[in-house]
N, C-alpha and C positions, 0 to 999 in steps of 0.2 A: 545466399546465393544460387544462382541456377548452375547448371552444370557447366557452361562454359567456366565462367567466373571460379568455379572450383575447381577445374583443370589448369586454368592461368595461375589460381593461387599456389596450386602444388608445384608447377613449373617456376615461379617465383621464389619458391620455398617461403611463402607467406601465409598464414593462419585465414586471411581471406582478404579479397580485393572489392573494390567498387568502379562503377562506372566512370570512365575519365581521370582515372588514376593511372600513371605511370609507373610501368614497372618493368623487370629485366628479367626474363625466363631463359630457363636451360633450352638446349636445342637437342633433340634426340635424332635429329637428321638433317643434313642439308644437301640440296640439289640444283644442280644448273644443268642446262644443254648447250647445243653446239651455236645458238643466238648468243644466250645471255653470259655464257660462262668465259669468253675470252674476255670480254670487258671486265668481269669480276675478277678473272687471274690477274688481269693487271693491276686492277686496285690491291688485289690481295699482296703482290709481289711490292708495290708502294710502302706497303705497312712494314716492311723491313724484318719480320719474323722467319724463322728457319724450318717452322713444323706448321700443319694444320691442328686444330682442336685435339681432333681426333679421327684418325684415318678411315676408322671403320664406319664413321659415320658422316661421312662426305661421299656424295655420288655425283659423277658426271656421266650423261647421256649425249650420245650423238644421233637425234632421230628428225631433227626439223630440217634438215638438207643432207640425206643421205640415200643413195649416193648423192656425192657434192655434184652438183648441179654447175659450179661456178670455180673458178681459182681460190675466191675468197672463201668460199665455203669450204674446200680442201684445204685451205690453211689455219681456219679454225679448228677443223678436226686436230692438224699437227699441235697446234697451241695446247689443247686439251690433252692429247697423248704425252705430251713432254710434262706437264704438270700432273700427271697422274703417276708417270714414272716417278719424278723428282720426289714426290709426298706421299707415294704409297696408296691413294686412295683410289676406289673402284671407278674403272671407266667401263661404258658400255659402247663399243665402237664399232660393231660389225651387223648393225640393223637388227638389234635384236628387241628393238618396239621403241613405243612413245614411252617418254619419261615416267609419266602417271601411272601406266599399268603396270610397267616393270618394278617401281616401287612397291606396288599391291601385291605382285607374285613374288618378290625378291628379297623384299627388304620392309615387310610388312609390320609397322608399328602398331603399339596397344592404343584402344580408345583414351583420350585425354593426353598422349603424347604430342610434341610438339614439332612438325615438319614445317622447315622452311624451305622456300623454294623460288628460284630467279625465274618464274614464269606464272602469267596471270592466274591458270587452273591448276594450281597448286592445291587450292580448295577441295580437288577431285577425292581426295582422301578422307573427308568427311564423311563420305558413303560407308566407311568402315570406323568412324568414330575418332578420327585423328584430327588434330586442330592442324589445318593444313593452309599455313601464311605465306602470301606471295609477296615476295620483294625484288626492289630492285638490283641490278648488279653489285654496286657498292655495298648495300643492305647484307648481300649474301657474302661477300669477300669480310666483312665485320664478321660474320656470324662463322665463317670456316675458320678465321683465326680465332676466336674466343669462346665460340661454343655458346653463344649466347643473344637473344634478340629484344632489343627495347621496343616498347609498345603500349599504348593506351588501352586499357581496358574498354570495351564498346559496349554499347547499349546491345541487347539481344532483341529480336523481333521471332516468335515462334509461328510457325506454322502447323495446325494440328490437323492432322490427316484421319478423316474418318472414312468407313465403307470401303469399300474395293474396287479396283478398276474393272470396266467393262469390255467387252468384245477385243476391239484391237487397240486399245488405248494402252501408254506405255510411260516408262518413266519420262522419255524427251518432253510426252506433250503434257506431264504434270508440269515439268520446268517452264514451259514456253507459257503454260496459262499464267504461272506466276512473275513470269517477266511484262507478261502484258498487265496483271495488277500492280506490281510494282514500280514498272518502268527500268530505264537502263541505270538510273543513278538513285531508286527510291531507297537503298540500303548502304549508300555510301558509307565507308567508315563503321558501319554495325556488320553485327553477326547474326545470321539466319540458322535457326535451327529448327528441326523436323520430329516432331514428336507426335503421339496418337495412335488409337488401335489400328490404322489405317496401313501403318507401315509395316505391318505384318503381310501383307500381299504383295512387297518389294522385294524382290532378291538384292544381293550385293549390289548386282550390277546395275540394277536400275536406280539404287541411292546413290553409286557413283556418278550416274549420269546427271542426276537432279544435281547434285552437290557441284558438278563441272563448270553448271553454269550458274552457281552461285554468283559469280563472278560478275557475269551479264547482266545482275541488278545492282552492280555495286558492292557487296558484302564482300569485307574482309575475311570473313570466316564463315562457311557452311558446313553445317555438322549434323549428323542423325543421332537422335536421342534413343529414349523410351518409350514406352507406350502410355505411360503417364505425362500428364502436363507439367511443364517446366516452371520454376519456381520466380517470381520475381522478373519477369521480361517486360520489356517497355510496352509492347504491343502482342495481340494473338489475333491470327487470322484464321478461321476454319474453313477446311477443304475437303469438301465432300468428294471422294475420288469416283462415286458411282457419276458422277455428272461430266468427268472429264472425257472429252472427245477427242481423236484425232485433229490435229491442228499443223500450221505453218506459219513460221515466223516469214514475211514478207518483205522484198525489200523497200526501205534501205535499212531496218532494224532489227533486232533480234526481239525488241518490245511490238513490232508492228504485226501482231499475231490474228491470224484470221482461220475460223473452221475451215478445214480440207473442203468439206462438204459445198462451202459457198464461193470455192475459188474460179468455178468454171472450168474451160477447155484450156488451160495454158501450157501450150506446148514446150517442150524441154528437150535440150540437146545433151544435157549430162547428167547422170545421177552420181553420186559420190558416197559411198556406205563404208563408214570408217571413222579414224582418228581416236582421239581421247576418249571423244565423248560417247561416241558409238560404233567401236570397232571390236567388241568383246563378243567371246564365242554365242552368249544367247542373241545378240546384235545379227550375226552372220546367219542364225540359224534361221532367222526372219526372213532373210533374203533367199535362202536357200529353199526355205518352203513355198515361196513364189516360184523361183526359178528352176525348180526340177521339173514345173508342169508348163512355163512359159517361157518363151523366146524373149530377150530382150528386143525391143522395138529396134527396127533400123535404122532409124536417125538418131537414136541416143548412144552415147557412150556409157558405158554401166563400170564403174570402178569400184573394185572390193578392198580396201586398206585393213589389212588385221592391224590389230592394236599391239601385238607381240610376236614374236617368234613361237612363244608356249601357243598361243590361240592358232597361228599358221599351222604348227605341227598337227595340233588336234584337227582343223580342217583338213589336213591332206590325210590323217587317220580314217576320218569318216567319208573321206571319197566326195567332201563337198566341194573341193577345189575344180576337181572335173566336171561336177555337176553346173558351177558355175561357169566356167569356161565354156563347156558345149551349149550352155543358153546364149553365149555372146558376152559375158561379162570378161572383164581383166581383172584378173588376181595381182596386187603388187606386193614386193616386200612391206614388212612392218614399218611402220613409222608415222609420221603425220600426213605426208600426202601433201596436196594441194590446200588444205587447210589454212596452211600459214601465207599461200600465197605464193611460194619460193620455185615448184616445181610439179611434177608428175599430174597435171591434167588442169592447168590453168585455163580460164574463159577468157574468148574473146568478145568483142564489142557485142556481137551477136549472138552470144549465147545466153540461155537460162538453165541455170544449174537447181537441181534439186539435190539437199548435202543435208548429212546427218551430223556434220561438223558444228561448232559453236557459235560463229559469227558472221555474218551476212553484210558487213557495211560496206559502202562501194570500194572496189578496189581489193577487196579482201582475198579474194582467189582468182588475181587476173586484172582486167582490163574495169575501169570503173564503172562502163555503162552494162557489164555483165549483170544478169539478173541471179541473185542468189535467195532461194527459198531453204529454210530448215527446218526438218522434218523427222521424224521415228522413221529407223530402219523399216517398218511393216510400208509404210508410206512411199518411201523413196523405192523398194523394190516394187511396188504395184505401178509407181510410176515409170520406172524404167521398161517396164512390159507394154503399156499403154502408151508411153511416148507422151501423156500430157498428165498434170496433177492428178491422183486420182485416191480416193479413199480406199486403205487397205481391204477392206471386205467388198469392194466392188468387182473384182475378177472373180470372187466366189458365187457373187449375185450374177454375174453373167453364164457362168458355169451351170445355174440353174440350182446351187446349192442352197 
């Protein structure tokens, strides 16, 4: 068995499992947020039981539309508050941050444990070795009631990383390269695992970014393993990291990936740095490194959206918020921001947006005709300064360094 199969076998209480086998796994943590939780709560109430399987293992997070942008959004918050009060589960309701970041900071599971989340980017937890399984609201309701999840053991595709990243390349560039390779559905109903000596150059935050977008390739599980090759996988793809260059996912798909150097002078009206994909401290540091020396272009709205209050607190302690604001950027409250397309920076028909978020399908961040390009924070910051899509090293080159 490979390590994913070993993890699933342990969660199912079995000696071994095989691809295609239907199993029932123990859930170590169940999570939902303000878009999916109200439906899950409604489904849970219809089950007709008076308790969740373990109040310590159920977490609700208000992050997608906070502060509430509509009456409907605020009503969803109230539904979650009442459920948390009734069943004694944990609720984050005051802008503490994006669910995936909060789980890593305050409910960190151990490698091999099972996280079930009613959000497609639950696979983010694979950055620290957790089996993060995205589910729908009905499945989440069942998990809250029973503490189990039924699934089919998936085939495993291995990405074997060698070498080390060079220059301004980052985890976001790695995963965008992979999405271009596999397509948006090439790993549907499969697990993707990352192994090889190259993982040594990737800190936890970069690993979380890579796993976060596993779902953009269709993967049901994305998880980091060890530097050794995985056993008994369906396919192995070797990726030499020294060949990774800054790239951008161009409209209308995360798989439409091109080198930033080949995009030419595409004028941009908004830059978004943040979200569950790239809103951690290391991501903001890359924006600060640029914006402490250069102001935001006058034609660009630059939004900085911390992934959590812990990240924001550290930004304030280091004086980064003032640096960013003085440069012309706007620092918002922690949360999902405009990534979900609900508030805090949506695009109009004429907007061209460079974002560090995870999806750029038409209408994802506002009007269907708004152009959305997905990049790393370094590329986004350079773009905010020049007002056009820019390689991260271009500003230094202009300075004569």
